[in-house]
Residue, then its C-alpha position, 0 to 999 in steps of 0.5 A: m890683245l896688246s898691239l903696239g903698232d902705228s894705231g897704238p896699243t889695243v887690249t882685249s880680253p878673250e873668253r880665256g886668258l890674255r893675248i898679247d901681240i908685240g912686233d913678232i913676239n906672239a905671246r898669250l897668258r893664260i889664267d886657268t882656275v884649278s877649282y878643287l885645289s884653289h889654285v890660280m896658274i898664270m901660263l905664258v905660251i910664246d910661239n906654242c912654247r907653255t912655260r908655267v910662269l907663276l903659281l898662286s895658291n890660296l886666292 
């Protein structure tokens, strides 16, 4: 978790993905692996609305 507050930024890594909290913005960056396609999908989740940000192939 990335928090920008009085205590300064903090980062934690949950089991699946990276959670980012900045003020009123609550965004989570999910990294899902599709093994049979050898693709890694990076998705940004903001306010329960999923948006595909980047699709990296052949990793």
